[in-house]
C-alpha angles and dihedrals in degrees: 000000000000122000131183112228126194117214117202130189122168111249094026137078124266116266118212111200132180103220126188112227118191116221094236090056095059112085129177114264091001120115123234110232118214125202116267116263108251110229099182097068126074102257101034095229126161112268095255090060097040118111091209121059109237126180111230122193129170113228086230091062092046093049088054087068089068096229118166095230143024095248092049090054090051090054088069090068109095111258093022124101136157138235100219139189102197116304097311103060127054134154124192122252118194114194092331099317123108143152115042090356091074121062123211120206126192128175088359091300129112110247114231115182107141088280093175087080120089095205099080138047137226097295089224129119119208091226108103095019117114102192146338130230123201124207106193103199142030111327096171089127091073101018109034128210120016094026088101094112101033147282135265104202114189116200113211126239113282124248121249120271116269115289096007141113125214133180127174137175124203130190131185130186124199119201099198097054095025082237133170131197117187125183132180123188137186130181139164136173142193124195092283110010127069132187135177139167134183134180128192140184125195125183133170140171125220115306122250125229127217090267094059099255124120125230101241115241100006087122122119145167131208134196117195132179128178130180136169141182125193142180127193141169135159094287104032143027126185126176122186115195133179132189129189118192127180120184122189104189132181116221111221106221104143097051110204102011130120111019111225142148089205114136096202110102117245129209129313094048140148133221118207118186120184128184112188120187122177134176116195119190134179122187116196121212128183096274103359144039142214124219118196120181123186124184140181125191127184111189119186118188124183132175124200124196107183105340145031089268106100113230089193121036122167128174120197120189119187132182115193130188129182126175124182126184116203103207122215110283115255106208105291094350126096125185135191125189121181150154128224134182149160137212115200136178127188121196134180130208104162131096091257130053120211093175128002127255105279147164124221126194124188128187129176137171124193149165132199134177138187128202116195129190128168104322095336131096131185120192130181136168144176131204141180123201136181124194120188124190128191124180136182126244116242131183131350111328111253095017124115112275095018129127130199121216115269130200111176136162125192127191127193137179116201136181140184135198126185140175131195126184139163107239089187137358092280099018120095127187123193125185120188134178118181140161127219139179142200125197112219112265129235096265092052092048101041115016114139110162146036113319110223114245096015101068089219132123102230124197122197128223115219089192094067115133128220117277111240128187143181120201129189117203129188120189124184117184134179122189129177136153093280108012133055129178135176136181121187122186129178144178118196119188115190122194116208095009108193120226141147123258128184119247098200092246126120124213119182091344089305124116114242118238127187127204107241135165137231134161115262143184137208128190140167137089149202134270130184148142139213119211125184107163126214128268088021093068090155092066124079130182119190128179131170135176124201130189137171133173124194124194137171122228088259091060094253116131122250122247126251096024111154121240120248113277134202115194125191126183131178114193130185124194120202148152127225109203117253099357114043129041129174089019123179141178126191138193114195127184115187119190121193115190130218114285106218098153098086134151122250094270099047133079124227118261129221121232126246143183126225128200118207131178133197141187134173153124145143108311125201122199108175106305093340117097128183142154117252130193126182124184138180108195121187085010094180091054090239115197103225142149120216114224089229094051113117088210090061093092088062092046092245111156123222127254120312128216113336127189113200124193118188128187129181126187127191102212 
């Protein structure tokens, strides 16, 4: 039978979908669960109708895995990894691409926080975030420069239902780092007005390895505050949100030195302050709508060597705008046209300069359309972008720490074409071809000095060209009541791939590296299945395998390519009368293989297998009810070093056994 279902999300327009519901999937007193509406793509359709395959994970499901940080949780999604420095700093890697090649969106705004640097993380806390969507591939059609490798799109916490008040408190404890994560949230709504606020505090000491020693100065603490207010009626919706994030990070330079459980960061250390303001507006017309998103980000990054006087102090201020007009639907054809841009300034006030004072301006215009018939959909789009970078001169030309004035402009045309069809009732095929681009960043264009954390003297190249790629994706997906299967394959060709290469020179005891370019290619994919047999509906088995290979045109391997991984999970769901509902227990075995395909400046990495356990549910003690989550990660206390760990060159292993207890109370 066919039913029409209305999907509603505060701040977005209603979505009316015709969904085929098979008779054998409808059970008395059992709800029918529809796919989540995907916000990060152009037409906000449910996943089963989307032309592009997008990974969607709720933050709650990621938190149930008991990871220490948000980025560590994201790395459990097939095709996603992290470049890490201990437990405090992690940067996302999507199918072998990272840094400025991966865009991060929060509150509908592009995050700009000097993301070219390896010495700091996302600057986002998972408290106050509802879910994450991962686009694995070029998304420059919707997001412009730097979406060449993919997009992480974080959906903020939903407002309370109309005429309700909600409050909750959550607390986590971490045995390895003796850490604590506390969060308090309040939200209330009337028929038209919505309000919420959430504060969080996260603190950890140095992490402990399997041999019992701690890695000196990997401690950190984080303060996060989010608030939002919204108004909506049948004609208009507007939401204002604000996020303040303060990270105090220790920088591990001595490796295994003074053993301490002190949580106060020692020198050298880093302070990263982010202010994110967003205003999301939707105006509804009779047969169309206009989305206007405005954002402002103030990023303040300081580094301290041996005192509270910052030797490096950079302030990055970014204003974003994004306007999309959804034209009236013409039969089975939908169209969106839009403009997007960014104005950015970087200023320095410390003794050292990592990049010069500079201004960056982006402007893009695009159009995309989708045509649907029966179980098929064809989507295509075209976009033009311009990025202009102007920097100031500093110092004496040619001397260490000097910068020459820069005035560069980069243009790019990009297109995408995708097709989705149902080969059978439960079998979906998606084919996508898309191009993307990335203009060189300020570090690549202007560097002239020692890059902190790399012990390399890096020299920029003002003649670098824009990176341009074309990626082909194939997705095959089967989904029935008790069995799901997916297979994703991709081939990504990048022209003018930017990387560093040694010159053979030495300056101040540091090897000199130049920024150069070469064509490159990456290929691989993910395959997996989810089996929950009837009548054992309480039992689930999930397995997935992911692989990526990256090579330069000359045949050498690209750096920072994650090793192949095979992940297996057995999950049981149960209820214990009178005191535990929605109970679950998980056994996870994650096997990472040897990484022998390394660049000329990397060493090979040995494989390892980690065993993780999880237990949780909604517990009732008298009239008190709360959610509980207990995890034991790296249960066997395995001594291992991830290939993407920045501490690998010093032979420092990753975190040992970590017991995590999480509690959540609705007040």
